[in-house]
C-alpha positions as CSV (number, residue, x, y, z in Angstrom):
1,M,-36.7,-19.2,54.3
2,D,-33.7,-17.8,56.1
3,Q,-32.7,-14.2,55.8
4,V,-29.6,-14.7,53.6
5,K,-31.6,-16.8,51.1
6,T,-34.2,-14.0,51.0
7,I,-31.5,-11.4,50.4
8,E,-30.0,-13.6,47.6
9,G,-33.4,-13.9,46.0
10,L,-33.8,-10.1,46.1
11,I,-30.4,-9.1,44.7
12,A,-29.5,-11.9,42.2
13,P,-31.8,-10.5,39.4
14,T,-30.4,-7.0,39.8
15,L,-26.8,-8.4,39.6
16,R,-27.7,-10.6,36.5
17,A,-29.3,-7.6,34.7
18,R,-26.1,-5.6,35.2
19,G,-23.8,-8.4,34.0
20,Y,-22.7,-9.9,37.3
21,A,-23.1,-13.2,39.0
22,L,-23.8,-13.6,42.8
23,V,-21.1,-15.6,44.5
24,R,-22.0,-15.4,48.1
25,V,-24.0,-13.4,50.7
26,R,-23.0,-13.2,54.3
27,L,-24.7,-11.3,57.1
28,S,-22.6,-10.9,60.3
29,G,-22.5,-8.8,63.4
30,S,-24.9,-8.2,66.2
31,R,-25.1,-4.5,67.1
32,R,-24.4,-3.1,63.6
33,Q,-24.6,-5.8,61.0
34,T,-22.5,-6.1,57.9
35,L,-24.1,-7.5,54.7
36,Q,-21.3,-8.8,52.5
37,V,-22.1,-9.4,48.9
38,M,-19.5,-11.2,46.8
39,A,-20.0,-11.0,43.1
40,E,-18.1,-11.6,39.9
41,R,-18.5,-10.4,36.3
42,S,-20.5,-12.7,34.1
43,D,-18.0,-12.3,31.3
44,D,-15.2,-13.7,33.5
45,A,-13.2,-10.4,33.3
46,A,-11.5,-9.1,36.4
47,M,-13.6,-7.1,38.8
48,T,-12.7,-3.4,39.2
49,V,-13.4,-0.8,41.9
50,D,-15.9,0.7,39.4
51,D,-17.7,-2.7,39.2
52,C,-18.0,-2.7,43.0
53,T,-19.3,0.9,43.0
54,D,-21.9,0.0,40.3
55,I,-23.1,-3.0,42.3
56,S,-23.2,-1.1,45.6
57,R,-25.4,1.7,44.1
58,A,-27.7,-0.8,42.4
59,L,-28.1,-3.1,45.4
60,S,-28.6,-0.2,47.8
61,A,-31.6,0.9,45.9
62,V,-33.1,-2.6,46.0
63,L,-32.3,-3.2,49.6
64,D,-33.6,0.2,50.7
65,V,-37.0,-0.6,49.1
66,E,-37.3,-4.2,50.2
67,N,-35.6,-3.7,53.7
68,P,-34.7,-7.3,54.3
69,V,-32.2,-6.5,57.2
70,C,-33.7,-5.1,60.4
71,G,-31.9,-2.0,61.7
72,S,-28.9,-0.3,60.3
73,Y,-26.1,-2.2,58.5
74,D,-23.1,-1.7,56.4
75,L,-23.1,-3.0,52.8
76,E,-19.8,-4.5,51.6
77,I,-19.3,-5.4,48.0
78,S,-16.3,-7.6,47.1
79,S,-15.0,-9.8,44.4
80,P,-14.2,-13.4,45.1
81,G,-10.4,-13.0,44.4
82,I,-8.1,-15.6,43.0
83,D,-8.5,-18.0,45.9
84,R,-12.2,-17.7,45.7
85,P,-14.8,-19.5,47.8
86,L,-16.5,-22.5,46.1
87,V,-20.2,-22.1,46.9
88,K,-22.3,-23.7,44.2
89,L,-21.8,-27.1,42.7
90,E,-21.0,-25.4,39.4
91,D,-18.1,-23.6,41.1
92,F,-16.5,-27.0,41.9
93,G,-17.0,-28.2,38.3
94,R,-15.5,-25.0,36.9
95,Y,-12.3,-25.5,39.0
96,V,-11.7,-29.2,38.5
97,G,-7.9,-29.7,38.3
98,F,-7.1,-27.1,41.0
99,Q,-6.3,-27.4,44.7
100,A,-9.1,-26.7,47.2
101,Q,-9.7,-26.8,50.9
102,V,-13.1,-28.3,51.8
103,R,-14.7,-28.4,55.3
104,T,-17.7,-30.6,56.0
105,K,-20.6,-30.3,58.4
106,I,-20.0,-33.8,59.7
107,P,-16.9,-35.9,59.9
108,L,-16.2,-38.1,56.9
109,D,-13.8,-41.0,57.6
110,G,-13.0,-39.3,60.9
111,Q,-12.2,-35.8,59.6
112,R,-13.9,-32.6,58.6
113,K,-11.1,-30.8,56.7
114,F,-9.8,-31.9,53.4
115,C,-7.2,-30.4,51.1
116,G,-6.5,-31.7,47.6
117,R,-7.0,-31.5,43.9
118,L,-10.6,-31.3,42.6
119,V,-11.0,-34.2,40.3
120,G,-14.7,-34.4,39.5
121,V,-18.2,-33.4,40.3
122,T,-21.5,-35.2,40.0
123,A,-25.0,-34.1,40.8
124,I,-24.4,-35.1,44.5
125,N,-20.7,-35.5,45.1
126,V,-17.4,-33.5,44.8
127,S,-14.4,-35.7,44.2
128,V,-11.2,-34.6,45.9
129,D,-7.8,-36.3,45.5
130,I,-6.2,-35.9,48.9
131,G,-3.2,-38.0,47.9
132,D,-1.0,-38.0,44.9
133,G,-3.5,-39.4,42.5
134,N,-4.2,-42.4,44.6
135,C,-6.6,-41.3,47.3
136,V,-9.8,-39.8,46.0
137,I,-12.6,-39.1,48.5
138,Q,-16.2,-38.5,47.5
139,I,-17.7,-35.6,49.5
140,P,-21.5,-35.2,49.4
141,F,-22.1,-31.6,48.3
142,V,-24.9,-31.2,50.9
143,E,-22.3,-31.9,53.6
144,I,-19.9,-29.1,52.5
145,C,-20.1,-26.1,54.8
146,D,-17.1,-24.2,53.5
147,A,-14.7,-24.5,50.5
148,K,-12.2,-22.3,48.7
149,L,-9.5,-22.6,46.1
150,V,-5.9,-22.8,47.4
151,L,-3.5,-20.2,46.0
152,T,-1.1,-22.2,43.8
153,E,1.2,-21.4,40.9
154,D,-1.3,-23.3,38.6
155,L,-4.1,-21.1,39.8
156,V,-2.1,-17.9,39.3
157,V,-1.1,-19.0,35.7
158,A,-4.7,-19.8,34.8
159,A,-5.9,-16.4,36.2
160,R,-3.2,-14.6,34.2
161,K,-4.3,-16.4,31.0
162,R,-8.0,-15.6,31.7
163,D,-7.3,-11.9,32.4
164,G,-5.1,-11.6,29.3
């Protein structure tokens, strides 16, 4: 199991118990590593600085005991933001109807970068309309290496409605 997956397994239960969902974990840097934990509230409310502080304290305790990162590192806690990354298959389903940028591990039809409206999700594929309703491409979820929502007026309006 790789190091990021190990860290995810260690911290996800703590986040869930505190009312948060894990979005993404990234470990970067060579001399002094940075462990970035991206989380969101389970109740879909907007993240606050207090939420990030709460998460930081709780995860620091877990990470200090388990010590999954060799050497010293900086812990960064962040929220996904409005143009959030799409990491899990459920993320794609949750944002059907919105614009996304998707990058694949291997070329599909000669390209690796796609931008369009998410129009559907199955157990294995993400459907993206890269035209104006007439060019839907099926992207195998296992081939997606990076994806995020595109900041559009529709997304801003939906976020405002959600945040009340």
